[in-house]
Backbone and ligand atoms as CSV (ligand in chain L), in Angstrom:
chain,resi,resn,atom,element,x,y,z
A,1,UNK,N,N,89.828,-50.826,-14.796
A,1,UNK,CA,C,89.701,-51.126,-13.375
A,1,UNK,C,C,88.582,-52.149,-13.151
A,2,UNK,N,N,88.813,-53.040,-12.235
A,2,UNK,CA,C,87.784,-54.020,-11.907
A,2,UNK,C,C,86.565,-53.295,-11.333
A,3,UNK,N,N,85.393,-53.649,-11.805
A,3,UNK,CA,C,84.169,-52.990,-11.315
A,3,UNK,C,C,83.656,-53.636,-10.043
A,4,UNK,N,N,84.102,-54.853,-9.803
A,4,UNK,CA,C,83.622,-55.537,-8.596
A,4,UNK,C,C,84.198,-54.857,-7.364
A,5,UNK,N,N,83.392,-54.698,-6.314
A,5,UNK,CA,C,83.909,-54.004,-5.124
A,5,UNK,C,C,84.980,-54.805,-4.407
A,6,UNK,N,N,85.784,-54.080,-3.654
A,6,UNK,CA,C,86.781,-54.689,-2.777
A,6,UNK,C,C,86.087,-54.973,-1.445
A,7,UNK,N,N,86.346,-56.147,-0.908
A,7,UNK,CA,C,85.827,-56.492,0.418
A,7,UNK,C,C,86.929,-56.244,1.444
A,8,UNK,N,N,86.645,-55.381,2.388
A,8,UNK,CA,C,87.595,-55.137,3.490
A,8,UNK,C,C,87.017,-55.834,4.715
A,9,UNK,N,N,87.706,-56.863,5.208
A,9,UNK,CA,C,87.182,-57.645,6.340
A,9,UNK,C,C,88.171,-57.610,7.499
A,10,UNK,N,N,87.622,-57.718,8.703
A,10,UNK,CA,C,88.487,-57.590,9.870
A,10,UNK,C,C,88.053,-58.508,11.003
A,11,UNK,N,N,89.022,-58.841,11.847
A,11,UNK,CA,C,88.767,-59.464,13.140
A,11,UNK,C,C,89.254,-58.499,14.211
A,12,UNK,N,N,88.363,-58.104,15.095
A,12,UNK,CA,C,88.684,-57.054,16.072
A,12,UNK,C,C,87.976,-57.345,17.376
A,13,UNK,N,N,88.658,-57.108,18.495
A,13,UNK,CA,C,88.017,-57.358,19.791
A,13,UNK,C,C,87.516,-56.056,20.415
A,14,UNK,N,N,88.363,-55.019,20.329
A,14,UNK,CA,C,88.051,-53.775,21.026
A,14,UNK,C,C,87.807,-52.599,20.081
A,15,UNK,N,N,87.628,-52.909,18.796
A,15,UNK,CA,C,87.186,-51.874,17.850
A,15,UNK,C,C,88.286,-51.124,17.106
A,16,UNK,N,N,89.524,-51.223,17.583
A,16,UNK,CA,C,90.601,-50.465,16.937
A,16,UNK,C,C,90.876,-50.927,15.511
A,17,UNK,N,N,90.864,-52.231,15.309
A,17,UNK,CA,C,91.144,-52.785,13.979
A,17,UNK,C,C,89.928,-52.588,13.064
A,18,UNK,N,N,88.742,-52.650,13.644
A,18,UNK,CA,C,87.521,-52.399,12.864
A,18,UNK,C,C,87.572,-50.991,12.283
A,19,UNK,N,N,88.067,-50.044,13.092
A,19,UNK,CA,C,88.132,-48.668,12.607
A,19,UNK,C,C,89.192,-48.519,11.504
A,20,UNK,N,N,90.304,-49.247,11.647
A,20,UNK,CA,C,91.319,-49.233,10.577
A,20,UNK,C,C,90.684,-49.713,9.272
A,21,UNK,N,N,89.890,-50.778,9.363
A,21,UNK,CA,C,89.223,-51.309,8.164
A,21,UNK,C,C,88.309,-50.244,7.551
A,22,UNK,N,N,87.617,-49.494,8.410
A,22,UNK,CA,C,86.741,-48.422,7.895
A,22,UNK,C,C,87.582,-47.351,7.190
A,23,UNK,N,N,88.721,-47.003,7.776
A,23,UNK,CA,C,89.598,-45.997,7.139
A,23,UNK,C,C,90.068,-46.497,5.771
A,24,UNK,N,N,90.407,-47.774,5.698
A,24,UNK,CA,C,90.859,-48.341,4.421
A,24,UNK,C,C,89.721,-48.282,3.397
A,25,UNK,N,N,88.529,-48.664,3.838
A,25,UNK,CA,C,87.367,-48.610,2.948
A,25,UNK,C,C,87.128,-47.196,2.431
A,26,UNK,N,N,87.217,-46.214,3.330
A,26,UNK,CA,C,87.005,-44.812,2.938
A,26,UNK,C,C,88.058,-44.368,1.928
A,27,UNK,N,N,89.304,-44.762,2.177
A,27,UNK,CA,C,90.392,-44.354,1.267
A,27,UNK,C,C,90.223,-44.972,-0.113
A,28,UNK,N,N,89.794,-46.229,-0.137
A,28,UNK,CA,C,89.584,-46.874,-1.436
A,28,UNK,C,C,88.479,-46.149,-2.197
A,29,UNK,N,N,87.394,-45.856,-1.495
A,29,UNK,CA,C,86.275,-45.176,-2.167
A,29,UNK,C,C,86.686,-43.784,-2.642
A,30,UNK,N,N,87.517,-43.118,-1.836
A,30,UNK,CA,C,87.999,-41.782,-2.236
A,30,UNK,C,C,88.826,-41.877,-3.515
A,31,UNK,N,N,89.433,-43.049,-3.740
A,31,UNK,CA,C,90.218,-43.266,-4.968
A,31,UNK,C,C,89.353,-43.918,-6.062
A,32,UNK,N,N,88.039,-43.838,-5.879
A,32,UNK,CA,C,87.068,-44.357,-6.864
A,32,UNK,C,C,87.110,-45.863,-7.014
A,33,UNK,N,N,87.520,-46.549,-5.957
A,33,UNK,CA,C,87.457,-48.012,-5.938
A,33,UNK,C,C,86.307,-48.391,-5.005
A,34,UNK,N,N,85.245,-49.019,-5.512
A,34,UNK,CA,C,84.142,-49.387,-4.636
A,34,UNK,C,C,84.613,-50.374,-3.568
A,35,UNK,N,N,84.189,-50.166,-2.335
A,35,UNK,CA,C,84.654,-51.027,-1.244
A,35,UNK,C,C,83.556,-51.204,-0.208
A,36,UNK,N,N,83.482,-52.405,0.345
A,36,UNK,CA,C,82.557,-52.686,1.444
A,36,UNK,C,C,83.350,-53.211,2.624
A,37,UNK,N,N,82.988,-52.775,3.809
A,37,UNK,CA,C,83.710,-53.163,5.023
A,37,UNK,C,C,82.808,-54.057,5.875
A,38,UNK,N,N,83.340,-55.208,6.297
A,38,UNK,CA,C,82.530,-56.176,7.058
A,38,UNK,C,C,83.366,-56.852,8.147
A,39,UNK,N,N,82.706,-57.276,9.197
A,39,UNK,CA,C,83.361,-58.140,10.184
A,39,UNK,C,C,83.581,-59.500,9.522
A,40,UNK,N,N,84.772,-60.077,9.698
A,40,UNK,CA,C,85.104,-61.328,8.990
A,40,UNK,C,C,84.097,-62.432,9.297
A,41,UNK,N,N,83.626,-62.472,10.520
A,41,UNK,CA,C,82.735,-63.584,10.881
A,41,UNK,C,C,81.341,-63.466,10.267
A,42,UNK,N,N,81.052,-62.300,9.692
A,42,UNK,CA,C,79.722,-62.114,9.086
A,42,UNK,C,C,79.714,-62.368,7.588
A,43,UNK,N,N,80.876,-62.722,7.033
A,43,UNK,CA,C,80.951,-62.919,5.582
A,43,UNK,C,C,80.836,-64.403,5.274
A,44,UNK,N,N,79.907,-64.737,4.388
A,44,UNK,CA,C,79.680,-66.143,4.065
A,44,UNK,C,C,80.026,-66.499,2.635
A,45,UNK,N,N,80.361,-65.496,1.828
A,45,UNK,CA,C,80.722,-65.760,0.436
A,45,UNK,C,C,81.550,-64.596,-0.104
A,46,UNK,N,N,82.459,-64.914,-1.020
A,46,UNK,CA,C,83.266,-63.851,-1.640
A,46,UNK,C,C,82.740,-63.519,-3.037
A,47,UNK,N,N,81.649,-64.148,-3.395
A,47,UNK,CA,C,81.084,-63.923,-4.723
A,47,UNK,C,C,80.770,-62.442,-4.929
A,48,UNK,N,N,81.165,-61.931,-6.070
A,48,UNK,CA,C,80.875,-60.527,-6.384
A,48,UNK,C,C,81.954,-59.570,-5.923
A,49,UNK,N,N,82.942,-60.062,-5.175
A,49,UNK,CA,C,84.040,-59.191,-4.743
A,49,UNK,C,C,85.273,-59.456,-5.600
A,50,UNK,N,N,85.860,-58.370,-6.112
A,50,UNK,CA,C,86.989,-58.516,-7.014
A,50,UNK,C,C,88.314,-58.662,-6.303
A,51,UNK,N,N,88.388,-58.186,-5.078
A,51,UNK,CA,C,89.637,-58.232,-4.313
A,51,UNK,C,C,89.272,-58.189,-2.831
A,52,UNK,N,N,90.224,-58.577,-1.991
A,52,UNK,CA,C,89.951,-58.634,-0.552
A,52,UNK,C,C,91.116,-58.015,0.224
A,53,UNK,N,N,90.775,-57.228,1.223
A,53,UNK,CA,C,91.757,-56.756,2.204
A,53,UNK,C,C,91.347,-57.385,3.539
A,54,UNK,N,N,92.227,-58.212,4.091
A,54,UNK,CA,C,91.899,-58.973,5.310
A,54,UNK,C,C,92.792,-58.521,6.458
A,55,UNK,N,N,92.164,-58.077,7.536
A,55,UNK,CA,C,92.954,-57.585,8.666
A,55,UNK,C,C,92.498,-58.166,9.986
A,56,UNK,N,N,93.389,-58.105,10.965
A,56,UNK,CA,C,93.029,-58.589,12.290
A,56,UNK,C,C,93.943,-58.012,13.350
A,57,UNK,N,N,93.411,-57.931,14.549
A,57,UNK,CA,C,94.207,-57.493,15.696
A,57,UNK,C,C,95.144,-58.619,16.122
A,58,UNK,N,N,96.215,-58.254,16.821
A,58,UNK,CA,C,97.123,-59.257,17.387
A,58,UNK,C,C,96.856,-59.378,18.883
A,59,UNK,N,N,96.676,-60.609,19.323
A,59,UNK,CA,C,96.491,-60.877,20.755
A,59,UNK,C,C,97.358,-62.070,21.148
A,60,UNK,N,N,98.205,-61.845,22.153
A,60,UNK,CA,C,99.124,-62.880,22.659
A,60,UNK,C,C,99.788,-63.679,21.527
A,61,UNK,N,N,100.343,-62.941,20.604
A,61,UNK,CA,C,101.132,-63.565,19.542
A,61,UNK,C,C,100.334,-64.228,18.447
A,62,UNK,N,N,99.038,-63.994,18.453
A,62,UNK,CA,C,98.214,-64.615,17.400
A,62,UNK,C,C,97.373,-63.555,16.703
A,63,UNK,N,N,97.120,-63.833,15.442
A,63,UNK,CA,C,96.227,-62.989,14.666
A,63,UNK,C,C,94.809,-63.309,15.129
A,64,UNK,N,N,93.937,-62.308,15.189
A,64,UNK,CA,C,92.565,-62.510,15.667
A,64,UNK,C,C,91.930,-63.745,15.016
A,65,UNK,N,N,91.238,-64.499,15.818
A,65,UNK,CA,C,90.661,-65.761,15.364
A,65,UNK,C,C,89.779,-65.611,14.118
A,66,UNK,N,N,89.009,-64.545,14.049
A,66,UNK,CA,C,88.114,-64.355,12.891
A,66,UNK,C,C,88.920,-64.181,11.595
A,67,UNK,N,N,90.075,-63.521,11.707
A,67,UNK,CA,C,90.919,-63.335,10.515
A,67,UNK,C,C,91.532,-64.672,10.106
A,68,UNK,N,N,92.007,-65.429,11.095
A,68,UNK,CA,C,92.603,-66.745,10.789
A,68,UNK,C,C,91.581,-67.665,10.150
A,69,UNK,N,N,90.394,-67.690,10.733
A,69,UNK,CA,C,89.330,-68.563,10.208
A,69,UNK,C,C,88.934,-68.172,8.794
A,70,UNK,N,N,88.855,-66.866,8.578
A,70,UNK,CA,C,88.479,-66.370,7.257
A,70,UNK,C,C,89.505,-66.826,6.223
A,71,UNK,N,N,90.789,-66.682,6.574
A,71,UNK,CA,C,91.859,-67.061,5.638
A,71,UNK,C,C,91.798,-68.554,5.335
A,72,UNK,N,N,91.467,-69.337,6.350
A,72,UNK,CA,C,91.413,-70.788,6.164
A,72,UNK,C,C,90.182,-71.180,5.340
A,73,UNK,N,N,89.065,-70.606,5.737
A,73,UNK,CA,C,87.797,-70.982,5.107
A,73,UNK,C,C,87.744,-70.625,3.623
A,74,UNK,N,N,88.297,-69.448,3.286
A,74,UNK,CA,C,88.203,-68.980,1.899
A,74,UNK,C,C,89.535,-69.078,1.153
A,75,UNK,N,N,90.422,-69.949,1.623
A,75,UNK,CA,C,91.785,-70.001,1.061
A,75,UNK,C,C,91.773,-70.080,-0.469
A,76,UNK,N,N,90.970,-70.968,-0.995
A,76,UNK,CA,C,90.980,-71.172,-2.453
A,76,UNK,C,C,90.466,-69.912,-3.176
A,77,UNK,N,N,89.343,-69.371,-2.709
A,77,UNK,CA,C,88.781,-68.177,-3.357
A,77,UNK,C,C,89.718,-66.978,-3.215
A,78,UNK,N,N,90.427,-66.927,-2.099
A,78,UNK,CA,C,91.353,-65.810,-1.902
A,78,UNK,C,C,92.508,-65.897,-2.883
A,79,UNK,N,N,92.980,-67.099,-3.132
A,79,UNK,CA,C,94.097,-67.259,-4.071
A,79,UNK,C,C,93.700,-66.889,-5.497
A,80,UNK,N,N,92.400,-66.870,-5.766
A,80,UNK,CA,C,91.921,-66.518,-7.119
A,80,UNK,C,C,91.737,-65.014,-7.288
A,81,UNK,N,N,91.941,-64.247,-6.201
A,81,UNK,CA,C,91.719,-62.799,-6.244
A,81,UNK,C,C,92.946,-62.071,-5.707
A,82,UNK,N,N,93.076,-60.791,-6.074
A,82,UNK,CA,C,94.113,-59.998,-5.403
A,82,UNK,C,C,93.750,-59.844,-3.913
A,83,UNK,N,N,94.718,-60.115,-3.048
A,83,UNK,CA,C,94.469,-60.036,-1.606
A,83,UNK,C,C,95.581,-59.230,-0.939
A,84,UNK,N,N,95.201,-58.412,0.025
A,84,UNK,CA,C,96.163,-57.730,0.883
A,84,UNK,C,C,95.818,-58.064,2.329
A,85,UNK,N,N,96.853,-58.103,3.148
A,85,UNK,CA,C,96.677,-58.520,4.539
A,85,UNK,C,C,97.265,-57.450,5.463
A,86,UNK,N,N,96.583,-57.208,6.582
A,86,UNK,CA,C,97.190,-56.319,7.584
A,86,UNK,C,C,96.889,-56.824,8.990
A,87,UNK,N,N,97.703,-56.358,9.912
A,87,UNK,CA,C,97.464,-56.658,11.326
A,87,UNK,C,C,97.724,-55.389,12.116
A,88,UNK,N,N,97.058,-55.283,13.247
A,88,UNK,CA,C,97.233,-54.128,14.124
A,88,UNK,C,C,97.585,-54.639,15.503
A,89,UNK,N,N,98.657,-54.121,16.081
A,89,UNK,CA,C,99.071,-54.667,17.358
A,89,UNK,C,C,99.893,-53.794,18.262
A,90,UNK,N,N,101.173,-53.637,17.951
A,90,UNK,CA,C,102.073,-53.078,18.958
A,90,UNK,C,C,101.590,-51.742,19.520
A,91,UNK,N,N,101.718,-51.610,20.812
A,91,UNK,CA,C,101.291,-50.376,21.463
A,91,UNK,C,C,102.498,-49.446,21.565
A,92,UNK,N,N,103.053,-49.180,20.389
A,92,UNK,CA,C,104.190,-48.268,20.230
A,92,UNK,C,C,104.279,-47.908,18.749
A,93,UNK,N,N,105.306,-47.153,18.385
A,93,UNK,CA,C,105.409,-46.705,16.989
A,93,UNK,C,C,106.400,-47.561,16.184
A,94,UNK,N,N,106.705,-48.757,16.706
A,94,UNK,CA,C,107.791,-49.558,16.116
A,94,UNK,C,C,107.523,-50.036,14.686
A,95,UNK,N,N,106.265,-50.045,14.250
A,95,UNK,CA,C,105.986,-50.496,12.872
A,95,UNK,C,C,105.893,-49.325,11.884
A,96,UNK,N,N,106.044,-48.106,12.393
A,96,UNK,CA,C,105.832,-46.942,11.528
A,96,UNK,C,C,106.844,-46.842,10.386
A,97,UNK,N,N,107.973,-47.551,10.527
A,97,UNK,CA,C,108.965,-47.542,9.442
A,97,UNK,C,C,108.689,-48.636,8.402
A,98,UNK,N,N,107.527,-49.297,8.536
A,98,UNK,CA,C,107.170,-50.329,7.558
A,98,UNK,C,C,107.685,-51.711,7.929
A,99,UNK,N,N,108.365,-51.811,9.063
A,99,UNK,CA,C,108.877,-53.118,9.506
A,99,UNK,C,C,107.824,-53.806,10.394
A,100,UNK,N,N,108.164,-55.006,10.849
A,100,UNK,CA,C,107.265,-55.705,11.782
A,100,UNK,C,C,107.421,-55.159,13.201
A,101,UNK,N,N,108.436,-54.360,13.426
A,101,UNK,CA,C,108.633,-53.719,14.727
A,101,UNK,C,C,108.531,-54.699,15.874
A,102,UNK,N,N,107.772,-54.320,16.888
A,102,UNK,CA,C,107.586,-55.189,18.064
A,102,UNK,C,C,106.304,-56.009,17.969
A,103,UNK,N,N,105.828,-56.226,16.751
A,103,UNK,CA,C,104.556,-56.939,16.597
A,103,UNK,C,C,104.739,-58.422,16.899
A,104,UNK,N,N,104.430,-58.778,18.137
A,104,UNK,CA,C,104.469,-60.183,18.531
A,104,UNK,C,C,103.290,-60.864,17.836
A,105,UNK,N,N,103.592,-61.831,16.960
A,105,UNK,CA,C,102.532,-62.457,16.177
A,105,UNK,C,C,102.680,-62.172,14.684
A,106,UNK,N,N,103.616,-61.286,14.345
A,106,UNK,CA,C,103.784,-60.923,12.927
A,106,UNK,C,C,104.104,-62.148,12.062
A,107,UNK,N,N,104.895,-63.056,12.625
A,107,UNK,CA,C,105.283,-64.251,11.856
A,107,UNK,C,C,104.060,-65.032,11.397
A,108,UNK,N,N,103.112,-65.196,12.316
A,108,UNK,CA,C,101.893,-65.946,11.996
A,108,UNK,C,C,101.091,-65.237,10.909
A,109,UNK,N,N,101.123,-63.918,10.941
A,109,UNK,CA,C,100.388,-63.142,9.928
A,109,UNK,C,C,101.030,-63.357,8.552
A,110,UNK,N,N,102.360,-63.314,8.519
A,110,UNK,CA,C,103.055,-63.516,7.234
A,110,UNK,C,C,102.785,-64.924,6.681
A,111,UNK,N,N,102.719,-65.873,7.586
A,111,UNK,CA,C,102.462,-67.248,7.165
A,111,UNK,C,C,101.082,-67.353,6.500
A,112,UNK,N,N,100.112,-66.763,7.144
A,112,UNK,CA,C,98.743,-66.753,6.600
A,112,UNK,C,C,98.720,-66.014,5.264
A,113,UNK,N,N,99.424,-64.890,5.207
A,113,UNK,CA,C,99.460,-64.081,3.975
A,113,UNK,C,C,100.049,-64.898,2.825
A,114,UNK,N,N,101.087,-65.671,3.136
A,114,UNK,CA,C,101.691,-66.515,2.098
A,114,UNK,C,C,100.705,-67.542,1.591
A,115,UNK,N,N,99.950,-68.087,2.528
A,115,UNK,CA,C,99.004,-69.145,2.161
A,115,UNK,C,C,97.930,-68.656,1.191
A,116,UNK,N,N,97.590,-67.377,1.277
A,116,UNK,CA,C,96.539,-66.853,0.379
A,116,UNK,C,C,97.154,-66.021,-0.756
A,117,UNK,N,N,98.482,-66.148,-0.929
A,117,UNK,CA,C,99.184,-65.413,-1.993
A,117,UNK,C,C,98.930,-63.908,-1.919
A,118,UNK,N,N,99.003,-63.362,-0.720
A,118,UNK,CA,C,98.747,-61.919,-0.564
A,118,UNK,C,C,99.768,-61.109,-1.360
A,119,UNK,N,N,99.292,-60.018,-1.938
A,119,UNK,CA,C,100.190,-59.140,-2.718
A,119,UNK,C,C,100.936,-58.167,-1.828
A,120,UNK,N,N,100.469,-58.006,-0.624
A,120,UNK,CA,C,101.147,-57.112,0.312
A,120,UNK,C,C,100.665,-57.376,1.722
A,121,UNK,N,N,101.546,-57.125,2.690
A,121,UNK,CA,C,101.196,-57.322,4.103
A,121,UNK,C,C,101.712,-56.118,4.883
A,122,UNK,N,N,100.859,-55.560,5.730
A,122,UNK,CA,C,101.293,-54.402,6.528
A,122,UNK,C,C,100.993,-54.630,7.997
A,123,UNK,N,N,101.922,-54.193,8.832
A,123,UNK,CA,C,101.729,-54.235,10.281
A,123,UNK,C,C,101.539,-52.797,10.756
A,124,UNK,N,N,100.454,-52.570,11.477
A,124,UNK,CA,C,100.173,-51.225,11.980
A,124,UNK,C,C,100.178,-51.227,13.508
A,125,UNK,N,N,100.459,-50.069,14.086
A,125,UNK,CA,C,100.355,-49.931,15.532
A,125,UNK,C,C,98.922,-50.154,15.980
A,126,UNK,N,N,98.740,-50.417,17.254
A,126,UNK,CA,C,97.407,-50.699,17.777
A,126,UNK,C,C,96.886,-49.590,18.675
A,127,UNK,N,N,95.789,-49.886,19.346
A,127,UNK,CA,C,95.191,-48.942,20.285
A,127,UNK,C,C,94.699,-49.698,21.507
A,128,UNK,N,N,94.995,-49.178,22.654
A,128,UNK,CA,C,94.421,-49.738,23.879
A,128,UNK,C,C,93.955,-48.566,24.740
A,129,UNK,N,N,92.667,-48.524,25.032
A,129,UNK,CA,C,92.129,-47.396,25.769
A,129,UNK,C,C,92.472,-47.514,27.256
A,130,UNK,N,N,92.716,-46.382,27.880
A,130,UNK,CA,C,93.089,-46.352,29.300
A,130,UNK,C,C,91.994,-46.966,30.158
A,131,UNK,N,N,90.772,-46.928,29.655
A,131,UNK,CA,C,89.621,-47.430,30.415
A,131,UNK,C,C,89.313,-48.902,30.112
A,132,UNK,N,N,90.235,-49.587,29.395
A,132,UNK,CA,C,89.983,-50.986,29.000
A,132,UNK,C,C,89.654,-51.833,30.224
A,133,UNK,N,N,88.646,-52.654,30.089
A,133,UNK,CA,C,88.224,-53.492,31.219
A,133,UNK,C,C,88.584,-54.945,30.961
A,134,UNK,N,N,88.609,-55.713,32.021
A,134,UNK,CA,C,88.900,-57.145,31.904
A,134,UNK,C,C,90.387,-57.399,32.012
A,135,UNK,N,N,90.742,-58.554,32.533
A,135,UNK,CA,C,92.149,-58.914,32.671
A,135,UNK,C,C,92.574,-59.758,31.466
A,136,UNK,N,N,93.750,-59.573,30.874
A,136,UNK,CA,C,94.840,-58.698,31.327
A,136,UNK,C,C,94.832,-57.301,30.705
A,137,UNK,N,N,93.799,-56.984,29.915
A,137,UNK,CA,C,93.811,-55.700,29.204
A,137,UNK,C,C,93.916,-54.514,30.171
A,138,UNK,N,N,93.180,-54.571,31.284
A,138,UNK,CA,C,93.178,-53.432,32.205
A,138,UNK,C,C,94.564,-53.239,32.818
A,139,UNK,N,N,95.241,-54.345,33.110
A,139,UNK,CA,C,96.589,-54.250,33.685
A,139,UNK,C,C,97.555,-53.678,32.643
A,140,UNK,N,N,97.424,-54.149,31.396
A,140,UNK,CA,C,98.286,-53.635,30.324
A,140,UNK,C,C,98.047,-52.150,30.105
A,141,UNK,N,N,96.768,-51.756,30.217
A,141,UNK,CA,C,96.403,-50.361,29.924
A,141,UNK,C,C,97.069,-49.388,30.897
A,142,UNK,N,N,97.381,-49.868,32.113
A,142,UNK,CA,C,98.021,-48.973,33.096
A,142,UNK,C,C,99.371,-48.487,32.578
A,143,UNK,N,N,100.045,-49.353,31.801
A,143,UNK,CA,C,101.385,-49.000,31.311
A,143,UNK,C,C,101.381,-48.579,29.851
A,144,UNK,N,N,100.529,-49.251,29.055
A,144,UNK,CA,C,100.669,-49.147,27.601
A,144,UNK,C,C,99.500,-48.508,26.874
A,145,UNK,N,N,98.575,-47.887,27.594
A,145,UNK,CA,C,97.411,-47.325,26.903
A,145,UNK,C,C,97.845,-46.258,25.911
A,146,UNK,N,N,97.117,-46.198,24.819
A,146,UNK,CA,C,97.400,-45.164,23.820
A,146,UNK,C,C,96.892,-45.602,22.461
A,147,UNK,N,N,96.898,-44.648,21.557
A,147,UNK,CA,C,96.466,-44.943,20.188
A,147,UNK,C,C,97.675,-44.789,19.269
A,148,UNK,N,N,98.193,-45.899,18.789
A,148,UNK,CA,C,99.414,-45.898,17.980
A,148,UNK,C,C,99.109,-46.179,16.511
A,149,UNK,N,N,97.848,-46.024,16.134
A,149,UNK,CA,C,97.465,-46.238,14.744
A,149,UNK,C,C,97.789,-44.969,13.956
A,150,UNK,N,N,98.591,-45.079,12.936
A,150,UNK,CA,C,98.987,-43.913,12.141
A,150,UNK,C,C,98.049,-43.842,10.935
A,151,UNK,N,N,97.031,-43.020,11.079
A,151,UNK,CA,C,95.983,-42.998,10.045
A,151,UNK,C,C,96.535,-42.622,8.672
A,152,UNK,N,N,97.476,-41.689,8.630
A,152,UNK,CA,C,97.982,-41.274,7.308
A,152,UNK,C,C,98.773,-42.418,6.657
A,153,UNK,N,N,99.483,-43.210,7.472
A,153,UNK,CA,C,100.209,-44.357,6.906
A,153,UNK,C,C,99.219,-45.420,6.399
A,154,UNK,N,N,98.153,-45.604,7.147
A,154,UNK,CA,C,97.127,-46.585,6.759
A,154,UNK,C,C,96.464,-46.135,5.451
A,155,UNK,N,N,96.190,-44.839,5.364
A,155,UNK,CA,C,95.554,-44.325,4.145
A,155,UNK,C,C,96.504,-44.428,2.947
A,156,UNK,N,N,97.784,-44.204,3.192
A,156,UNK,CA,C,98.763,-44.317,2.092
A,156,UNK,C,C,98.825,-45.767,1.601
A,157,UNK,N,N,98.730,-46.708,2.545
A,157,UNK,CA,C,98.746,-48.136,2.173
A,157,UNK,C,C,97.511,-48.459,1.318
A,158,UNK,N,N,96.359,-47.928,1.718
A,158,UNK,CA,C,95.123,-48.163,0.957
A,158,UNK,C,C,95.230,-47.544,-0.445
A,159,UNK,N,N,95.878,-46.414,-0.514
A,159,UNK,CA,C,96.059,-45.738,-1.804
A,159,UNK,C,C,96.908,-46.586,-2.743
A,160,UNK,N,N,97.949,-47.218,-2.168
A,160,UNK,CA,C,98.788,-48.124,-2.960
A,160,UNK,C,C,97.938,-49.257,-3.533
A,161,UNK,N,N,97.045,-49.778,-2.694
A,161,UNK,CA,C,96.164,-50.872,-3.140
A,161,UNK,C,C,95.300,-50.379,-4.297
A,162,UNK,N,N,94.720,-49.191,-4.131
A,162,UNK,CA,C,93.836,-48.693,-5.199
A,162,UNK,C,C,94.630,-48.498,-6.486
A,163,UNK,N,N,95.877,-48.056,-6.364
A,163,UNK,CA,C,96.697,-47.853,-7.576
A,163,UNK,C,C,96.977,-49.193,-8.257
A,164,UNK,N,N,97.202,-50.218,-7.451
A,164,UNK,CA,C,97.511,-51.522,-8.046
A,164,UNK,C,C,96.268,-52.192,-8.627
A,165,UNK,N,N,95.109,-51.790,-8.170
A,165,UNK,CA,C,93.866,-52.340,-8.728
A,165,UNK,C,C,93.418,-51.552,-9.958
A,166,UNK,N,N,93.940,-50.345,-10.094
A,166,UNK,CA,C,93.467,-49.442,-11.144
A,166,UNK,C,C,93.937,-49.826,-12.529
L,1,FMN,C1,C,95.504,-58.797,26.316
L,1,FMN,C2,C,96.202,-58.163,25.154
L,1,FMN,C3,C,97.152,-58.892,24.451
L,1,FMN,C4,C,97.809,-58.304,23.354
L,1,FMN,N1,N,98.749,-59.029,22.667
L,1,FMN,C5,C,99.411,-58.452,21.633
L,1,FMN,C6,C,100.403,-59.194,20.891
L,1,FMN,O1,O,100.657,-60.357,21.131
L,1,FMN,N2,N,101.044,-58.556,19.878
L,1,FMN,C7,C,100.793,-57.249,19.560
L,1,FMN,O2,O,101.422,-56.716,18.652
L,1,FMN,N3,N,99.815,-56.543,20.210
L,1,FMN,C8,C,99.144,-57.103,21.233
L,1,FMN,N4,N,98.161,-56.402,21.901
L,1,FMN,C9,C,97.778,-55.070,21.439
L,1,FMN,C10,C,96.521,-55.149,20.563
L,1,FMN,O3,O,96.809,-55.834,19.371
L,1,FMN,C11,C,96.026,-53.727,20.233
L,1,FMN,O4,O,95.446,-53.207,21.404
L,1,FMN,C12,C,95.046,-53.720,19.079
L,1,FMN,O5,O,94.836,-52.405,18.641
L,1,FMN,C13,C,93.721,-54.361,19.455
L,1,FMN,O6,O,92.860,-54.320,18.357
L,1,FMN,P1,P,91.272,-54.306,18.520
L,1,FMN,O7,O,90.915,-53.003,19.205
L,1,FMN,O8,O,90.785,-54.346,17.129
L,1,FMN,O9,O,90.884,-55.510,19.324
L,1,FMN,C14,C,97.499,-56.977,22.983
L,1,FMN,C15,C,96.520,-56.269,23.699
L,1,FMN,C16,C,95.869,-56.842,24.763
L,1,FMN,C17,C,94.825,-56.053,25.493
């Protein structure tokens, strides 16, 4: 097994995707794979990391800017390492079967994943709190608030990663 830690990085606006990244980090460590979790915009080098899991929230059909920038900035280094990509978005259970479901923006995520030769890409449900402030989130929250992140599915995905790194 590679001794270098896995870097789990995320772009998140309202914290839901950041928490998914933490769950992934915890699952990797539980499988004896060292992992560090960071906000994508705070990472300035991939040196010392053996693999990367890059995730971002979906907003208006786009992957979070920090995730896109990270993929662009480190494209070459990412292609030299095992990489997995995820996105969190739909406020429903449509991705629970492993498909892209109603994830508006999934295409852009797959495109980015291809560019960095990702070994796997997963789309997860999102979370929008009923108390979300600011427009249009507050208006959306009136109809679509809820937590659609399936933690056990996310942990199973992380376990697959640890098995492939092992
Ligand atoms: C204004 C707004 C736009 C959104 N646009 C999309 C979208 O285009 N596609 C999608 O799948 N989810 C969309 N969502 C759902 C978010 O991706 C979901 O709430 C996600 O969990 C947010 O992650 P974060 O808490 O890490 O910011 C949108 C949510 C809001 C509030």
